[in-house]
C-alpha positions as CSV (number, residue, x, y, z in Angstrom):
1,M,0.0,0.0,0.0
2,D,1.5,3.3,-1.1
3,L,0.9,6.7,0.7
4,A,-0.5,9.2,-1.9
5,G,-1.4,12.0,0.5
6,R,-1.4,13.1,4.1
7,W,-3.1,16.1,5.7
8,W,-2.8,17.6,9.2
9,N,-4.6,20.5,10.9
10,E,-1.4,21.8,12.5
11,I,-2.5,21.0,16.1
12,S,0.3,19.0,17.6
13,R,-1.6,17.2,20.3
14,G,-4.9,16.8,22.2
15,A,-8.5,16.4,21.2
16,G,-8.2,19.0,18.5
17,R,-5.6,17.2,16.4
18,R,-6.8,15.8,13.1
19,D,-5.0,13.6,10.5
20,I,-6.1,12.3,7.1
21,W,-4.2,9.8,4.9
22,L,-4.8,8.8,1.3
23,H,-3.4,5.4,0.3
24,Q,-3.3,3.5,-3.0
25,D,-3.7,-0.2,-2.8
26,G,-3.5,-1.6,-6.3
27,D,-6.6,-0.2,-8.1
28,R,-8.3,0.9,-4.9
29,W,-7.9,4.2,-3.0
30,L,-8.3,4.2,0.8
31,V,-9.0,7.3,3.0
32,R,-8.1,7.1,6.7
33,A,-8.9,9.8,9.2
34,R,-8.0,10.2,12.9
35,D,-9.3,12.5,15.6
36,G,-7.3,13.3,18.7
37,G,-3.8,12.3,17.7
38,P,-2.2,8.9,18.4
39,G,-4.6,6.6,20.2
40,G,-7.6,8.7,19.0
41,R,-10.6,7.6,17.1
42,E,-9.8,6.3,13.6
43,L,-12.0,5.6,10.6
44,T,-11.1,4.1,7.1
45,W,-13.1,4.3,3.9
46,P,-11.8,1.6,1.6
47,A,-14.2,1.6,-1.4
48,F,-12.9,4.3,-3.8
49,R,-12.0,3.1,-7.3
50,D,-10.9,6.5,-8.6
51,E,-8.3,8.8,-7.1
52,W,-10.3,11.9,-7.8
53,V,-13.3,10.5,-5.8
54,A,-11.0,9.7,-2.9
55,R,-9.5,13.1,-3.0
56,A,-12.9,14.7,-3.1
57,W,-13.7,12.7,0.1
58,V,-10.6,14.1,1.7
59,D,-11.8,17.6,0.8
60,R,-15.1,16.9,2.4
61,L,-13.5,15.7,5.6
62,V,-11.3,18.9,5.7
63,A,-14.3,21.1,5.1
64,A,-16.3,19.3,7.8
65,S,-13.7,19.8,10.5
66,P,-14.7,22.2,13.3
67,P,-13.9,25.9,12.6
68,G,-11.0,27.3,14.5
69,E,-9.2,24.0,14.9
70,G,-6.0,24.7,12.9
71,Q,-4.9,25.4,9.4
72,W,-5.0,22.3,7.2
73,R,-1.7,21.4,5.4
74,D,-0.9,18.8,2.8
75,V,2.1,17.3,4.5
76,L,3.4,15.5,1.5
77,K,3.6,18.7,-0.5
78,L,5.6,20.3,2.3
79,V,8.2,17.5,2.4
80,R,8.5,16.3,-1.2
81,K,9.5,18.0,-4.4
82,P,6.7,18.7,-6.8
83,P,6.6,16.5,-10.0
84,A,7.9,18.0,-13.3
85,G,5.2,20.5,-14.3
86,G,4.0,21.0,-10.8
87,W,0.9,19.8,-9.0
88,H,-2.3,19.6,-11.0
89,A,-6.0,18.8,-10.3
90,P,-7.5,16.0,-12.4
91,A,-9.1,17.2,-15.7
92,G,-12.4,18.9,-15.0
93,M,-11.7,19.6,-11.3
94,D,-10.3,23.1,-11.8
């Protein structure tokens, strides 16, 4: 299973911390979310066939987070070099 995306709301600990991961497992995309940091409540949605649908689910999770609980960051974009040509949304998602 390959890590394709990771988001964090910049709260380092406690009940306000939120983490979201996007994994690719063959031709499936899995979204995993955790509230409250390590040991917190965790949920996984394993049924996405298309990457753009899984990323849309990530966007919904970010949008549904409580207001005032940190600034969401795409951690992988912060720690890895962009691909040649930069980061692009799937066709039709602009």
